N, C-alpha and C positions, 0 to 999 in steps of 0.2 A: 504493499499500500504504497502510495506517494503523498506526499503533500504540497498541495496544489493550490497556489494563488490564483484569482481569478478577478483581475480588475473590470469594472464597470458591468458588477456583478446584478445590478438592480436596472440594467438596460433590458432590452427585449429580447435578444439572444442570450444575455449573460445570465439572467434569472432560469431558463431552460436548461442552459449548459451546467452550472454549479449545480443544480437537482439532479443531472444525469451523472457527471464525473462523481460526486459523491457514493452512487452505489457503491463505488469501489475504491477510493479515495477520502482521505483526509480535504476539505475544502475549505480555504479560507477567505471569504468575499470582501471586496476592498471597495466600496463607493460610497458619494455624498449620501445618496439616500438609502433607508433601510431596504433591503431586496425583498423581505418578508418571508426568509427561509430559516427552517432549524438549522443553521450554520453559523460558526462562528462569522461576527462580520466587525468589521473596521472602518470606521467612519472618516474618509477622508480624502484626499485627493493623489493619485499615483504621482503628479509631477511636484509632490513638497517634500523634500528631506526631512521635515518634520514630522508630517502626516505618517510616514512611512517607519518611523521609530517605533510606529503601536505595532509592528508584526515584529519587533525584535525577539520575541519570546518563542518563534514558531521559526523552525527552520525545513523553509521552502526549497522543495524540489525541480519543481516545474511552475513556471509562470504561464499564464495563458491571459495575454492582455488585449482586452478590448473595450477599456475604454478610451475615448475619444470626442473630438467635436466632430461631427459631420460637415457635410456640406450645405452652402450657404451661410457658413460662418464667414467671420471675416480671415484677409490672411493673417494678420498678426494672429488671432485667437488659435489659426490652424496649426501655423509654426511653434507658438510658444508651447500648446497643449500636445499635439501630435507627435512634436520631434523633439524641444527640450524637453516635455512631461516624458518620454519615452526614453531618453538617455537618462536623465536621474534616476527613474525605476529601474533601468536596467544596470545601472552604475551600482545602485544600492544593494541589488540582489547578486550581483557579480562580486561585489567585496563580502557578501555573506556567504559564499560556496554556491550559489544556485549555478546548475550548469544546462538547464533545458530550458528552452524560450518558443513558445507558440504565441507569436506577433499577428494581430488581427490588419491587414493592411486591405486594400480595396482594389477592383476590378480597373478605378477610377483613377488608378495610379497612373494610368497611362496619358489621362487628360480629355475623354471623350466628351467633359461636360460644356464644351464651348463647341458652337455648330461649325467653328471651323476645323476642327480636328478629322483627322485623316489617319488612319493605322498604316504605319509601312510596311506591316504585311495582316494577312490572313491567312488561318486563326492567328489571333493575337497572340503570340508566345509569351512563355513564364516572365523574361525579364524583356519585356518589351520597353523601350526607353521610355520618359516621362516627356508630354509634349502640353502639359497642363498650362492654361493661361488663368485658373480662377485662385488658386492655393491650396486647395483642400486638396486634390491629387497630387500636387508638387511636395505636399507635407505627409502623405502616406508613403511618397517615393523616398522622400529623405527619412525617414522611418526607418527605412529600410535599410538605408545609407548607413543611419547610428548602427544597426545589428550589425554592418559587415566594419565597421570601424569598430565596436566592441571586440568581436571576434579576431580584430588583430593585433590586439591588446592581451586576447584572451583564448588562445588557439583549441580550449578545451569544452566551449561552452558550443552547441547543439541548438542553430536559430532556424526557424520555419518560420518564413512570412507566408501567409494565407493572404492571395488577392482574393477577397470574398467577393463572389458577385452582389446583385439585388437580393434580397430576403424578404419571405414574405410569410405570414401566419399560413397553417396547413391549409386552414377554411378560408382563407381569404386571397386565394389565388387570383390573380388577373385575369383578364380574358389574353387571348392570343394578340398577339400584333399582327396587324394586317398591315398594306402598303398605307403609306401616309408622309407628309410630310416632315423633314428636318429636324427633330426637337433637339433641345440642350438634355445634356445626357444621353444620349441616343445609344450607345450601348446597353447601358443598364435596364432598357426599357424590355430588350430581347434577351438579355443574360439573368434568369431568374431563377431562383430555388426556394424552397421551402424551409420552415425553419427547420423540421426533425432533420432533415440532409444536412442544414448547417451545422446544427448540434453535432451531427455525427463527424463533419469532417473535422472539428477542432476536436474532439475526443479522439478519432483515430490519430490526430497527428500529436497529443498528448503522452497518448498511451504507445506510440510508435518506437522502435529502438535506438537507443541513444545513437548519434551519427553526429560527431563534431563537425560543424561548417556551418556555413548561412546559406539556406535554400529558399526560393521562392517559387511559390505554385499557385496558377489559378485554380482557386477554390470554386467552380461552375458544372452545371450539367451539362453533359455530352452534346445534349440537344437545342439549338436555341428556342425562345418561347414564341414562337410565331406560328400563324396559321397559314401560311403561302410560304413558297420556296423562300430562304434567306437572301438569294441574290436578287428576288424581285425588291424588297425593301432597301437593302444596299444599293444597287443602283439608283433607285427612286432617289436616293440619297446624296449620293456621293458620284452619279454619272460612270464617267471612265477613269475617276482620278485615282482608283483602287485596283488591284489587279484581285478581282473575283473569281476566278478560274476554277479554285478549291471547289466551289460552291455549286458551279455547274458538271463538275463529276457525279456520274451516277452514285446513288447512295449516299451522296456527301450533300444532298439537297435542303435539308433540314439541320445539318450540322449547327452546332455550337461555336460561337464567332472568335470563341478562347481555346488555347490549346488545352485541353485537358489529360493530354498522356501522361507527362510527369507524376501528377498527385495518384494517380492509379495506379502508376510502377512503382512509388517509391513508399505510399501509404497505405495504398490500396483502396482509395475511396473513389467511389461510383456514384453520384446523384440517385436515386432511385424512381421517385417524383418527375416524370416526363411527361411533357404535352401530350396529349390524348390522342393526337393523331398520327404521333409517330411513334417508333420503339428503334431499339438498338439492333 
C-alpha cells in the first residue's frame, strides 16, 4: 500500500479519483475546499510552502497532481499557479524523498484554444510543441518543462505528465460533433472522455511500475467524439492548411485527433467509453 497525495481533491476529477485510489492506498487530500470524503484532508494551496508543511507528518510515496487553474484565467494566474505552484510542490516532495509523480497536463498544451492554431502533425503526437497564444496552454507546457528540470536535478524520480482530454460526467456526455464553424478550443470539443475513464487513466499511471524519467502521454480516447468522419470536420475548419491524409485511410475515418498509442503501450490504458457509431 502506497501513500498518495492528491492535489485538487475537491474538484470534479479529484473527488472521484481520491475515492478510487483509497480502495487500495492511503490517500491524503490537499485542497482549499473540503472534498467531503472520509479521508485525511489538508486544507491549503499546493503553491504555498507554508501550507505544505502540514503534510510533514506523512511520508508521501506518490503525487497525483490535479490542482490547477483552468482555461479562462489570466495569463498571470496560469503561470503563478500551474507553473510556479507545481515547482514549489515538486521541490517540497523531492526534498522529502517522494520518487513518483503523476501530473495532470492537458491536450490544450498544444495551443488549440485560439482559432489561428494549426497542428504541425495529425494525429497530434504526445510531445507536440506548444503553439499557445492564451496563457493556459503555455502554463501546462511549462509545467511539463518544470518536471523535466526537476528530473535533471534528481534523476531517480519517475514523472508521468498526462495530457488529459476534455472530461465529462458519465451521464452528461455531449452530443457527437457535426460539421460546423471553427470554434475556440477546437480540438477540445472532439476529444472527450467520460469521468470513469479519466479516473482509470490516473489510477493506472499511479500504480504503474517505477520507471525513472519523464514521460508525456496523451490521455484521450482512441476515437474522436464526432458523428461524421473526422476529415469532414477538420477540412471545414482548416481547409488545406493541415495534412489530413491519416483520416482518409480506410478504418481511420473516426480516429482520435491525438496519438494514443504510447499510453496504451506503457500504461495499458485504453478508454472504454466510445462514441456510439464507431468501434475499435
